[in-house]
C-alpha positions, -999 to 999 in steps of 0.1 A, spaced: 147 -501 -339 168 -479 -362 155 -481 -398 190 -488 -413 195 -517 -388 160 -530 -396 167 -529 -433 201 -546 -428 186 -574 -408 158 -579 -433 184 -583 -461 202 -608 -439 170 -629 -434 163 -627 -471 197 -641 -480 195 -668 -454 160 -679 -464 171 -681 -500 202 -701 -491 180 -725 -470 155 -730 -498 182 -737 -523 199 -762 -500 166 -780 -492 159 -783 -530 195 -795 -536 189 -822 -509 157 -833 -526 135 -820 -498 109 -803 -520 74 -807 -533 64 -804 -570 39 -776 -577 24 -781 -612 12 -753 -634 -26 -751 -637 -41 -777 -661 -65 -768 -688 -86 -797 -701 -103 -790 -734 -129 -816 -747 -143 -821 -782 -176 -836 -793 -201 -835 -821 -239 -828 -823 -263 -830 -851 -283 -799 -858 -308 -795 -887 -292 -825 -903 -257 -810 -901 -229 -824 -879 -213 -797 -858 -182 -799 -836 -183 -786 -800 -153 -775 -781 -156 -769 -744 -135 -768 -712 -138 -797 -687 -142 -787 -651 -140 -823 -639 -106 -839 -637 -122 -874 -637 -140 -871 -670 -126 -892 -698 -132 -900 -734 -165 -918 -739 -181 -901 -708 -214 -882 -712 -213 -847 -698 -236 -817 -698 -225 -786 -717 -242 -753 -723 -255 -748 -758 -280 -723 -772 -291 -712 -738 -296 -747 -724 -276 -777 -711 -273 -807 -734 -258 -841 -730 -228 -849 -752 -202 -877 -754 -166 -867 -750 -147 -878 -782 -113 -862 -776 -95 -845 -747 -66 -821 -750 -45 -811 -720 -25 -779 -717 -11 -758 -689 -9 -721 -680 27 -714 -673 57 -691 -678 93 -705 -679 104 -682 -651 76 -694 -628 76 -731 -637 111 -739 -651 110 -777 -646 93 -803 -669 85 -840 -667 65 -864 -688 33 -876 -671 30 -913 -679 -7 -914 -672 -16 -883 -693 13 -889 -717 20 -852 -719 49 -830 -706 39 -811 -675 56 -780 -662 63 -776 -625 84 -758 -599 102 -771 -569 89 -758 -536 111 -765 -505 93 -783 -476 86 -762 -445 111 -769 -417 119 -752 -385 154 -737 -377 161 -766 -354 151 -792 -381 172 -774 -407 203 -774 -385 198 -811 -378 196 -817 -415 228 -799 -421 245 -816 -392 235 -850 -406 248 -840 -441 281 -827 -426 274 -792 -436 279 -760 -417 249 -751 -395 230 -720 -403 239 -691 -380 225 -656 -376 259 -639 -380 271 -629 -414 306 -634 -428 327 -604 -437 321 -611 -473 283 -613 -469 283 -581 -448 304 -562 -475 280 -573 -502 250 -562 -482 266 -528 -475 275 -523 -512 239 -530 -521 240 -562 -541 202 -562 -542 188 -546 -573 165 -517 -563 143 -523 -594 135 -560 -591 147 -568 -556 168 -597 -568 202 -609 -558 228 -599 -584 264 -611 -579 291 -585 -578 314 -602 -604 287 -600 -631 280 -564 -622 317 -556 -625 319 -572 -660 290 -551 -672 304 -519 -657 339 -527 -672 324 -531 -707 305 -498 -703 337 -480 -693 355 -495 -723 326 -483 -746 327 -448 -733 365 -447 -736 363 -460 -772 338 -432 -780 360 -405 -765 393 -419 -779 379 -423 -814 365 -387 -814 399 -373 -803 418 -395 -828 395 -383 -856 403 -347 -847 440 -354 -846 445 -375 -877 418 -356 -897 443 -329 -905 466 -336 -934 502 -324 -939 489 -290 -952 468 -285 -920 436 -290 -939 409 -309 -922 399 -341 -941 364 -350 -930 365 -384 -948 396 -394 -928 380 -382 -895 348 -401 -903 368 -433 -906 380 -429 -870 347 -417 -857 326 -445 -873 351 -472 -862 349 -458 -826 311 -457 -828 307 -492 -840 332 -506 -815 318 -487 -786 283 -497 -794 293 -534 -795 308 -531 -760 276 -514 -748 255 -542 -764 276 -569 -746 271 -550 -713 234 -548 -718 232 -586 -726 251 -595 -694 228 -573 -674 196 -588 -689 209 -624 -686 218 -617 -649 183 -604 -643 167 -634 -660 188 -659 -641 179 -644 -607 142 -643 -613 
């Protein structure tokens, strides 16, 4: 198979799979995958007449306050009574964007939605029952044009809509135009009626153009970063 055709078909499958996952999640057909839990326990021991606090990780999910467990201390395992348990999670917002309050643990838990596994026939039947358009292999003209124009970012391999790209590009063009226009205007209006070049007057135009152009560049960069974050 031609490499270009192979790459094109791979992009088609990626878009279709992403659309299917989003649709399944939208219909509530997903499982909750929680961020890894970290259970930290606290206890006290008496050593040489002094009370000392112990902090250790619990490997057992069934251990509760009041239970006796063995923990390593000074090269040996000792029995301690759990006095307090703290629960935390290892997570990043981009990986686990959803949160819910666990009634049993009484703590907020982070999770992500993972669409259930379905075959192409099952998915088409789901869409048919919902009155939606069945998934087809063929792309629309708009999808094909987006693929050809390279809507996938080559740096992070994420889908980036064209309209957001166009806004960022437009702001960058305005910024460059402002820089050039301000420089030219500074040269033109920097000369007084005696054809002497007034540096102070030119600096007013140049500094104004620099500040305005930089603001437009900043807005363009913000849009680009927000788009990348949204599509993670």
